[in-house]
Each structure stands twice: as structure tokens, then as C-alpha cells.
C-alpha positions as CSV (number, residue, x, y, z in Angstrom):
1,M,26.0,17.7,19.4
2,D,22.8,19.6,18.4
3,K,20.0,17.1,18.7
4,E,17.5,19.7,17.6
5,Q,18.4,19.0,13.9
6,Y,16.7,15.6,14.3
7,I,13.4,17.0,15.7
8,L,10.5,16.0,13.5
9,K,9.4,19.3,11.8
10,E,6.6,18.0,9.6
11,V,3.1,17.2,11.0
12,I,1.8,14.0,9.5
13,D,-1.9,13.1,9.6
14,N,-3.1,9.9,7.9
15,K,-6.7,9.5,9.3
16,R,-7.8,7.2,6.5
17,L,-4.7,4.9,6.9
18,N,-5.3,4.6,10.6
19,E,-9.0,3.7,10.0
20,L,-7.9,1.0,7.6
21,M,-5.3,-0.4,10.0
22,N,-8.0,-0.7,12.6
23,D,-10.2,-2.6,10.1
24,V,-7.3,-5.0,9.4
25,R,-6.9,-5.6,13.2
26,C,-10.6,-6.4,13.5
27,D,-10.8,-8.4,10.3
28,P,-7.5,-9.4,8.7
29,S,-9.1,-10.4,5.4
30,E,-7.4,-10.3,2.1
31,E,-9.8,-7.5,0.9
32,N,-9.0,-5.3,3.9
33,M,-5.3,-5.9,3.5
34,V,-5.3,-5.0,-0.1
35,T,-7.3,-1.8,0.6
36,L,-4.7,-0.9,3.3
37,L,-1.8,-1.5,1.0
38,K,-3.3,0.8,-1.6
39,E,-3.6,3.6,0.9
40,A,-0.1,2.9,2.4
41,A,1.4,3.2,-1.1
42,V,0.4,6.9,-1.3
43,S,1.0,7.8,2.4
44,T,3.9,9.4,4.2
45,F,5.2,7.8,7.4
46,I,7.3,8.8,10.4
47,V,10.5,6.8,11.2
48,P,11.4,7.6,14.8
49,L,15.1,8.0,15.6
50,I,17.2,7.4,18.7
51,I,20.0,9.9,19.3
52,S,22.6,8.8,21.7
53,D,24.7,11.3,23.8
54,D,27.8,10.6,21.6
55,G,25.8,11.6,18.5
56,K,25.0,8.2,17.0
57,V,21.7,8.1,15.1
58,N,19.8,4.8,15.1
59,V,16.3,3.9,13.7
60,Q,14.0,2.8,16.5
61,G,13.3,-0.9,16.6
62,M,11.5,-3.5,18.6
63,N,11.8,-7.3,19.1
64,D,9.0,-9.9,19.1
65,S,8.7,-12.8,21.4
66,K,11.2,-14.8,19.3
67,G,13.8,-12.0,19.3
68,K,13.2,-10.9,15.7
69,N,13.9,-7.2,15.1
70,Y,11.3,-4.9,13.5
71,M,11.6,-1.3,12.5
72,V,9.1,1.0,14.3
73,V,7.0,3.3,12.0
74,Y,4.3,5.7,12.8
75,A,1.4,6.7,10.5
76,D,0.9,10.1,12.1
77,T,2.4,12.6,14.4
78,K,-0.3,12.2,17.1
79,S,0.4,8.4,17.4
80,Y,4.2,9.2,17.8
81,E,3.4,11.7,20.5
82,V,1.2,9.2,22.4
83,R,4.0,6.6,22.4
84,S,6.8,9.1,23.1
85,D,5.4,9.9,26.5
86,G,6.5,13.6,26.4
87,K,10.0,12.9,25.1
88,P,11.3,14.9,22.0
89,L,10.0,13.6,18.7
90,Y,13.2,12.7,16.8
91,G,12.5,11.3,13.4
92,V,12.4,11.5,9.6
93,T,9.6,11.0,7.1
94,S,9.5,8.3,4.5
95,N,7.3,6.9,1.8
96,F,6.1,3.3,1.7
97,E,8.5,2.2,-1.0
98,D,11.5,3.5,0.9
99,L,10.4,1.7,4.0
100,I,10.1,-1.6,2.0
101,D,13.6,-1.1,0.6
102,A,15.1,-0.5,4.1
103,V,13.7,-3.8,5.2
104,V,14.5,-5.8,2.1
105,N,18.1,-4.6,2.0
106,T,18.7,-5.1,5.8
107,P,19.2,-8.8,6.5
108,S,18.9,-8.3,10.3
109,M,15.5,-6.6,10.0
110,E,12.4,-8.9,9.8
111,G,9.9,-6.1,8.8
112,F,8.3,-3.0,10.3
113,V,5.5,-2.3,12.7
114,I,3.2,0.6,12.1
115,N,1.8,2.4,15.2
116,P,3.0,-0.2,17.8
117,G,0.7,-0.4,20.8
118,L,-2.1,1.4,19.0
119,E,-3.6,0.2,15.7
120,E,-0.4,-1.8,15.2
121,V,-0.1,-3.6,11.9
122,L,3.0,-5.7,11.2
123,F,4.5,-6.1,7.7
124,G,6.9,-9.1,7.7
125,R,9.9,-9.6,5.4
126,D,8.1,-12.1,3.1
127,M,5.2,-9.8,2.4
128,L,7.4,-6.8,1.9
129,T,9.6,-8.7,-0.5
130,M,6.5,-9.7,-2.5
131,I,5.2,-6.2,-2.6
132,S,8.6,-4.9,-3.6
133,D,8.8,-7.4,-6.5
134,M,5.3,-6.5,-7.6
135,M,6.1,-2.8,-7.6
136,R,9.2,-3.5,-9.8
137,G,7.5,-6.1,-12.0
138,K,9.9,-8.9,-11.1
139,N,8.7,-12.1,-12.7
140,D,9.9,-14.5,-9.9
141,T,7.2,-13.3,-7.5
142,A,4.6,-11.3,-9.4
143,K,4.0,-10.9,-13.2
144,V,1.6,-8.4,-14.6
145,G,0.7,-8.7,-18.2
146,E,-1.9,-8.9,-20.9
147,P,-4.6,-11.6,-20.5
148,D,-4.9,-14.2,-23.2
149,H,-8.7,-13.7,-23.1
150,Y,-11.2,-11.5,-21.3
151,P,-14.4,-12.6,-19.6
152,P,-17.2,-12.4,-22.1
153,K,-19.3,-9.7,-20.4
154,L,-16.5,-7.6,-19.1
155,R,-16.5,-4.8,-21.7
156,E,-20.2,-4.5,-21.7
157,M,-20.4,-4.2,-17.9
158,I,-17.6,-1.6,-17.7
159,L,-19.6,0.5,-20.2
160,E,-22.6,0.1,-17.9
161,F,-20.4,1.3,-15.0
162,F,-19.5,4.4,-17.0
163,K,-23.2,5.3,-17.2
164,V,-23.6,5.4,-13.5
165,E,-20.1,6.8,-12.6
166,P,-19.2,9.8,-14.8
167,A,-15.9,10.4,-12.9
168,V,-14.2,7.4,-14.5
169,D,-12.9,7.9,-18.0
170,K,-10.5,5.0,-18.6
171,V,-10.0,1.4,-17.3
172,W,-7.0,-0.8,-17.8
173,V,-7.4,-4.6,-17.3
174,R,-4.3,-6.6,-16.5
175,L,-3.7,-10.1,-15.1
176,M,-1.3,-10.7,-12.2
177,R,0.3,-14.0,-11.6
178,V,1.4,-13.9,-7.9
179,G,3.8,-16.1,-5.9
180,S,5.4,-19.5,-6.7
181,A,1.9,-21.1,-6.9
182,G,1.0,-18.7,-9.8
183,V,-2.2,-17.5,-8.3
184,L,-4.1,-15.4,-10.9
185,T,-5.7,-12.1,-9.9
186,W,-7.3,-9.4,-12.1
187,L,-5.9,-5.9,-11.7
188,F,-8.2,-3.0,-12.8
189,V,-6.7,0.5,-13.0
190,L,-9.2,3.4,-13.1
191,D,-8.4,6.8,-14.4
192,G,-10.5,10.0,-14.2
193,D,-11.6,12.8,-11.9
194,L,-11.7,10.6,-8.8
195,N,-10.6,13.2,-6.3
196,E,-11.9,12.7,-2.7
197,K,-14.3,10.0,-4.0
198,K,-11.4,7.7,-5.0
199,E,-11.8,5.0,-2.4
200,Y,-15.6,5.0,-2.7
201,I,-15.4,4.7,-6.5
202,L,-12.7,1.9,-6.4
203,D,-14.8,-0.1,-3.9
204,T,-18.0,0.4,-5.9
205,F,-16.3,-0.6,-9.1
206,K,-14.9,-3.7,-7.5
207,N,-18.3,-4.9,-6.1
208,F,-19.9,-4.0,-9.4
209,I,-17.5,-5.9,-11.7
210,K,-16.8,-8.9,-9.4
211,P,-19.6,-11.2,-10.8
212,Y,-18.1,-10.8,-14.3
213,V,-14.4,-11.8,-13.8
214,D,-14.6,-15.6,-14.2
215,G,-14.5,-16.3,-10.5
216,L,-11.0,-14.9,-10.0
217,D,-10.0,-12.5,-7.3
218,L,-9.5,-8.9,-8.3
219,M,-7.7,-5.7,-7.2
220,C,-8.6,-2.2,-8.1
221,A,-6.3,0.8,-8.1
222,S,-6.2,4.5,-9.2
223,S,-3.9,5.4,-12.1
224,E,-2.3,7.9,-9.7
225,E,-0.8,5.2,-7.5
226,E,2.8,4.4,-8.1
227,F,2.4,0.6,-8.7
228,A,-0.5,1.2,-11.1
229,M,1.5,3.8,-13.0
230,Q,4.2,1.2,-13.6
231,V,2.0,-1.6,-14.8
232,I,0.0,0.6,-17.3
233,K,3.0,2.5,-18.6
234,G,2.9,2.2,-22.4
235,V,-0.3,0.1,-22.3
236,K,-3.5,1.2,-24.0
237,P,-6.6,1.3,-21.8
238,F,-8.9,-1.7,-22.2
239,I,-11.8,0.7,-22.6
240,E,-12.2,4.5,-22.4
241,R,-15.1,6.9,-22.5
242,D,-16.1,8.2,-25.9
């Protein structure tokens, strides 16, 4: 059998994602995790493969101390090279959504681990199921919809933000009800010429608008992100630049 066909041909480099995973390891706060998830949603990953002599192809996995099985995933080619110890790099590339589907649809798999032994961030089945439901708008775990009211100074303060950040042209404001407890979280989706400043602009907007959201938590995303595209589809912006 020609194992060469399974050699990884694409070079993956996710510097920003690796930095965020290191942040989560140092400080696993909700804010850091949400930032990591937003970056992961637009990243490409490597799924290493094990090729047996008889030609069987298996996804590489690892067990935790309780014997639970997790799929191994790498965020970049360099990390895979470090862990492969000179062995051939057999693998395929995948986006974040397909990784989630692989776990959710495989009962024997408890989640996946990104960059094991390095930055190493684990996504368990429960979290991935919640993310999957949020991305697909399922009501049993996460519901995104129109608020019944908006904080009184919200429109005014977004207009103030427009004055200091010309890259943002439109803002959608949605309300997410997450989990069986029905925790409410504001979702702000920003559109405009964000480019390489995207993360900076999203973080700046979040810090700017946080005092004006009635004390609820909030999440900010770019309109280019897949989850954001789904929740604003067919919805008029809350406010847009004249």
C-alpha cells in the first residue's frame, strides 16, 4: 500500500490560535475561552492519522487517566512535527465545525485535544455539543433571538464607538439564552473593514460597551465568522453608520 498518499501536504500555521491556547492554560477564564473559540471557528486544524501495515487508516487518539478516549488534533504543522519525533506526518486538515461533528457523532469519543503535550487545550463532549447546538441554532441548548428591550444607553454608546473606530460600519445586537439554566448573554456582531485589526477591534468594543449592557455578560464576533453569519442571516443591523 502507498502510504505516501496520506502524507500531510499542506503547511498549517496558526500563531494567534496557539497564543490564545497558552492564555487559556494560564488563565482558563470564560473571557479567554470565548476568545479562543472565536479564533478556532475560523482556523484550519491537522488531524493526524495512523496507517497500519495492512492499509487500515485510523484517527490518532489518546486516553485520559479514566480511560476516556479523545481525538488528537494539532493547530499547526510545527507542533505536529515536534510530537512526531521524526516520523512521517500522516494526516488530513479539518475545520473546527467538522471536528465538532466527528466527536458529537461518535459515541466512543469524549472530545478532542489540541496540541497534546504542548499548549494542550481539551474540548470535552458536553462543551462541543453546546457549541454545535449554538452554531445550528438549536433551542434546547442555546437560543439566539431578538431582545424584548435594549439597555437605554446602548444605541447612543455604539454611535460614540463609531466616532473613534471608523472601521466598523454595522452592529447587530442579539440575545443568547444558553444552557438548561437559561443564562442570558448579549451577542454583538460587528461588520466593516476590520482586516488584521479584527481581534483588537472586537476586544476594544467589548470593553467599551460592557458598562452599558445591564450587567449581563457579552460576546463579540465578526460578521465573517460562521456562527455570526448564521445568527444575523435575514436580520437588520441594530445600528449602522450613515
